[in-house]
C-alpha positions as CSV (number, residue, x, y, z in Angstrom):
1,M,63.2,-76.4,146.1
2,M,60.8,-78.6,144.1
3,F,61.3,-80.4,140.8
4,L,59.1,-82.2,138.4
5,I,60.9,-85.2,137.0
6,G,59.7,-87.1,134.0
7,S,61.0,-88.4,130.7
8,T,59.9,-88.3,127.0
9,H,61.7,-89.5,123.9
10,T,62.2,-85.9,122.7
11,F,63.0,-84.2,126.0
12,T,63.2,-80.5,126.0
13,W,64.1,-78.5,129.1
14,G,61.2,-76.4,130.1
15,T,57.6,-77.1,129.1
16,T,57.0,-80.3,127.3
17,V,54.0,-82.6,126.7
18,M,54.7,-86.1,128.1
19,S,52.6,-89.1,127.4
20,G,53.0,-92.6,129.0
21,V,55.3,-91.1,131.6
22,K,54.8,-90.7,135.3
23,V,55.8,-87.2,136.4
24,L,57.1,-87.0,140.0
25,K,57.0,-83.9,142.1
26,I,59.8,-84.0,144.8
27,S,61.0,-81.6,147.4
28,I,64.6,-81.3,148.2
29,P,66.1,-79.2,151.0
30,E,67.9,-76.1,149.7
31,H,71.1,-77.0,151.6
32,I,71.5,-80.2,149.5
33,G,72.4,-77.8,146.6
34,I,71.3,-79.8,143.6
35,D,69.4,-78.6,140.6
36,E,66.8,-80.3,138.4
37,Y,69.6,-81.6,136.1
38,E,71.5,-83.2,138.8
39,A,68.4,-84.7,140.4
40,R,67.4,-86.3,137.1
41,L,70.9,-87.6,136.6
42,L,71.1,-89.1,140.0
43,L,67.8,-90.8,139.5
44,A,68.7,-92.1,136.1
45,V,72.1,-93.4,137.3
46,E,70.6,-95.3,140.2
47,L,67.8,-96.8,138.2
48,Y,70.3,-97.9,135.6
49,R,72.6,-99.4,138.2
50,E,69.7,-101.3,139.6
51,A,68.9,-102.6,136.1
52,R,65.4,-101.0,136.2
53,L,66.2,-99.0,133.1
54,T,68.1,-99.7,129.9
55,L,71.0,-97.5,128.9
56,K,68.8,-95.6,126.5
57,Q,66.0,-95.2,128.9
58,A,68.3,-93.9,131.6
59,A,69.9,-91.4,129.2
60,E,66.4,-90.1,128.4
61,V,65.5,-89.7,132.1
62,A,68.8,-87.8,132.6
63,G,68.1,-85.6,129.5
64,L,71.3,-86.8,127.9
65,C,72.3,-88.6,124.7
66,V,73.4,-92.2,125.2
67,E,77.1,-91.3,124.6
68,D,77.1,-88.5,127.3
69,F,75.2,-90.8,129.7
70,M,77.8,-93.5,129.2
71,K,80.6,-90.9,129.9
72,E,78.7,-90.0,133.1
73,L,78.5,-93.6,134.2
74,S,82.2,-94.0,133.5
75,R,83.0,-90.9,135.5
76,R,81.1,-92.4,138.4
77,K,82.9,-95.8,137.9
78,I,79.6,-97.6,137.0
79,S,79.8,-100.3,134.3
80,I,78.0,-99.6,131.1
81,I,77.6,-103.3,130.7
82,N,74.6,-104.1,132.9
83,L,74.2,-107.9,132.6
84,D,73.2,-110.3,135.4
85,E,75.1,-113.6,135.8
86,E,72.8,-115.6,133.6
87,E,72.8,-113.0,130.7
88,L,76.6,-113.0,130.9
89,K,76.9,-116.8,130.8
90,E,74.5,-116.9,127.8
91,D,76.5,-114.2,126.0
92,L,79.8,-116.1,126.6
93,K,78.2,-119.3,125.3
94,I,77.1,-117.6,122.1
95,A,80.6,-116.0,121.7
96,K,82.3,-119.4,122.1
97,H,79.9,-120.9,119.6
98,I,80.7,-118.1,117.1
99,A,84.4,-118.5,117.7
100,E,84.3,-122.2,117.1
101,E,82.3,-121.8,113.9
102,S,84.8,-119.2,112.5
103,K,87.6,-121.8,113.0
104,S,85.9,-124.2,110.6
């Protein structure tokens, strides 16, 4: 079984012209039992989990809208909030600042 995996902003199953995208050709043993959709989804989920893709980019690789990709992440118990420790600290600092300003 062989798949071509790529992404484009307006993905269409089947033939599509892709620019600025690397197309990968991978071979997967038949006994694994996955199709192109699942292969794309697995790749997108893992790259998102590793913070190599944004939520939108990962959804595009998976061929899903952002909402459906978020549901898939939730089903797999993967957080849709993909911040590292420094980003989280910065967001909390901003939130505290906004909360203090709103009290005034």
